[in-house]
C-alpha positions in Angstrom: 0.0 0.0 0.0 2.8 2.3 0.9 4.4 1.6 -2.5 1.2 2.7 -4.3 1.1 6.0 -2.4 4.5 6.9 -3.8 3.1 7.1 -7.3 1.9 10.3 -8.9 -0.4 10.9 -11.9 2.5 11.3 -14.4 3.8 7.9 -13.4 0.9 6.4 -15.3 1.4 8.3 -18.5 2.8 6.5 -21.5 3.9 9.5 -23.5 5.5 12.9 -23.1 4.0 16.3 -23.8 6.0 16.8 -27.1 4.9 13.4 -28.3 1.3 14.2 -27.6 1.4 17.6 -29.2 3.3 16.2 -32.2 0.4 13.8 -32.6 -1.9 16.6 -33.8 0.6 17.7 -36.4 0.7 14.2 -37.9 -3.1 14.0 -37.6 -3.6 17.3 -39.4 -1.1 16.4 -42.1 -2.7 13.0 -42.7 -6.3 14.4 -43.0 -5.5 17.4 -45.2 -7.5 18.6 -47.3 -10.3 17.3 -45.1 -10.1 20.5 -43.1 -12.2 22.1 -45.9 -15.0 19.8 -44.9 -14.5 21.0 -41.3 -15.1 24.5 -42.4 -18.5 23.4 -43.9 -19.3 21.6 -40.7 -18.5 24.8 -38.7 -20.8 26.9 -40.9 -23.6 24.3 -40.5 -23.1 24.2 -36.8 -23.1 27.9 -36.2 -26.1 28.4 -38.5 -28.0 25.7 -36.6 -27.3 27.2 -33.2 -28.4 30.6 -34.4 -31.5 29.3 -36.0 -34.7 28.4 -34.2 -35.7 24.8 -33.2 -35.9 22.9 -36.6 -32.2 23.3 -37.2 -31.4 21.6 -33.9 -32.0 18.2 -35.5 -29.3 19.0 -38.0 -26.9 20.2 -35.3 -27.2 17.1 -33.2 -27.0 14.8 -36.2 -23.8 16.5 -37.3 -22.2 16.3 -33.9 -23.2 12.6 -33.6 -21.4 11.8 -36.9 -18.4 13.8 -35.8 -18.0 11.9 -32.5 -18.3 8.6 -34.2 -15.7 9.7 -36.7 -13.4 10.8 -33.9 -13.6 7.4 -32.2 -12.0 5.7 -35.3 -9.9 8.4 -36.9 -8.3 9.8 -33.7 -8.6 7.4 -30.9 -8.0 4.1 -32.7 -5.8 5.2 -35.6 -3.8 8.1 -34.0 -3.9 7.9 -30.2 -3.8 4.1 -29.8 -0.2 3.6 -31.0 1.1 5.8 -28.1 -1.6 4.9 -25.5 -3.1 1.4 -25.4 -6.0 2.7 -23.3 -7.4 4.5 -26.4 -8.9 1.1 -27.4 -11.2 1.4 -24.4 -11.9 5.1 -24.9 -12.9 4.8 -28.5 -16.2 2.9 -27.8 -17.2 5.5 -25.2 -16.5 8.3 -27.7 -18.6 6.4 -30.4 -21.4 6.0 -27.8 -21.6 9.7 -27.4 -22.1 10.0 -31.2 -24.8 7.4 -31.1 -26.6 9.2 -28.2 -26.4 12.5 -30.2 -27.8 10.8 -33.3 -30.7 9.3 -31.4 -31.5 12.5 -29.7 -31.2 14.4 -33.0 -33.8 12.1 -34.6 -36.3 11.4 -31.8 -35.9 14.4 -29.6 -38.6 17.0 -29.4 -37.3 20.4 -30.2 -38.9 23.8 -29.6 -37.6 27.3 -29.8 -36.4 28.6 -26.5 -33.8 30.7 -25.0 -31.4 29.4 -22.3 -31.1 31.2 -18.9 -31.3 34.6 -20.5 -30.1 36.6 -23.5 -26.8 36.8 -21.6 -26.8 33.1 -21.1 -27.3 32.5 -24.8 -24.5 34.8 -25.8 -22.3 33.1 -23.3 -23.1 29.8 -24.9 -22.3 31.3 -28.4 -19.0 32.7 -27.0 -18.2 29.2 -25.7 -18.9 27.7 -29.1 -16.7 30.3 -30.8 -13.9 29.4 -28.3 -14.3 25.7 -29.2 -14.3 26.4 -32.9 -11.7 29.1 -33.2 -10.1 29.8 -29.8 -9.0 26.3 -29.2 -7.0 26.0 -32.4 -5.5 29.5 -32.0 -4.4 28.7 -28.5 -1.6 26.7 -30.0 -0.1 29.9 -31.3 -0.5 31.6 -27.9 1.2 28.7 -26.2 4.1 29.0 -28.7 3.3 25.7 -30.5 3.7 25.4 -34.3 0.5 26.1 -36.2 0.6 22.6 -37.6 -0.2 21.3 -34.1 -3.5 23.2 -33.9 -6.3 21.1 -32.3 -9.2 21.5 -34.6 -12.9 20.9 -34.1 -14.1 17.6 -35.6 -10.5 16.4 -35.9 -9.4 16.6 -32.3 -11.4 15.6 -29.2 -10.9 18.6 -26.9 -12.4 21.4 -29.1 -15.1 19.0 -30.3 -16.1 18.3 -26.7 -16.1 22.0 -25.8 -18.2 22.9 -28.9 -20.6 20.1 -28.0 -21.0 21.4 -24.5 -21.6 24.9 -25.9 -24.4 23.5 -28.1 -26.0 21.6 -25.2 -25.9 24.7 -23.1 -27.3 27.1 -25.7 -29.1 25.4 -28.5 -32.8 25.3 -28.0 -34.5 23.5 -25.1 -32.6 21.9 -22.3 -30.7 18.8 -23.5 -31.1 15.6 -21.4 -28.3 14.9 -19.0 -26.9 11.8 -20.8 -25.7 14.1 -23.6 -23.6 16.0 -21.2 -21.9 13.1 -19.4 -19.2 11.9 -21.9 -18.1 15.4 -23.2 -17.9 16.6 -19.6 -15.9 13.5 -18.4 -13.6 13.8 -21.4 -12.8 17.5 -20.6 -12.0 16.4 -17.0 -9.9 13.5 -18.3 -7.9 15.7 -20.7 -7.4 18.4 -18.1 -5.9 15.9 -15.7 -3.7 14.4 -18.5 -2.4 17.8 -19.6 -1.8 18.8 -16.0 0.3 15.6 -15.5 2.1 16.5 -18.7 2.7 20.0 -17.3 1.0 21.6 -20.2 -0.1 25.2 -19.6 -3.3 24.4 -21.5 -4.6 22.0 -18.8 -7.3 24.3 -17.5 -9.0 25.1 -20.8 -11.3 22.1 -21.3 -12.3 21.8 -17.6 -13.0 25.5 -17.4 -15.2 25.3 -20.5 -17.1 22.5 -18.9 -17.8 24.5 -15.8 -19.0 27.5 -17.9 -21.3 25.3 -19.9 -22.8 23.6 -16.8 -23.4 27.0 -15.2 -25.2 28.2 -18.4 -27.3 25.0 -18.5 -28.1 25.2 -14.7 -29.2 28.8 -15.0 -31.4 27.8 -18.0 -32.9 24.9 -16.1 -33.6 27.1 -13.0 -35.2 29.8 -15.2 -37.5 27.3 -16.9 -38.4 25.6 -13.6 -39.3 29.0 -12.0 -41.3 30.0 -15.1 -43.2 26.7 -15.3 -46.9 27.0 -14.3 -47.8 25.4 -11.0 
């Protein structure tokens, strides 16, 4: 027991920070020019979030396809060679995609505004951070632009963008849709903290912001509901 207490989180890591960051450069290079399709996905996503309820079905369907794609393209093909645990993460990531697809097709959508106009704009700001801020953070952190983590190609910005959608797109999303993106943001935050990356706080902080927006929206609807 005493031997186990001597271990720290970084003792369980199978790779270094440079190796992990280099992973995204290799991933981006291998998928180019697929980034052009990502631009189309971003336009569809932003349009869907800014449009009343009917577009929500498109948004959740798009996110579902992207999560399933990430399970194979990133976790199995890219991350697994340096981290054997990715084999077990991939089905969980794919499950999130399936849940989003199911909700996208059977969920009942109606036009509504989260917590307040301020809450909606906070959710949109969080979405912009996931789509644009996360990739650009590589430059702020003095990483090569080739290592940018891009929505739909990398898990962190995809999870952040998904949480932003759940917080600010239409009616309150059921809690199962929040679980996996939130847990992933916590997981990646711990991993980056163990790797001593200055970016360790970004995904967990985004999760807290999204949860606060969603909680405020839920409380507002509960208060406004007829007795």
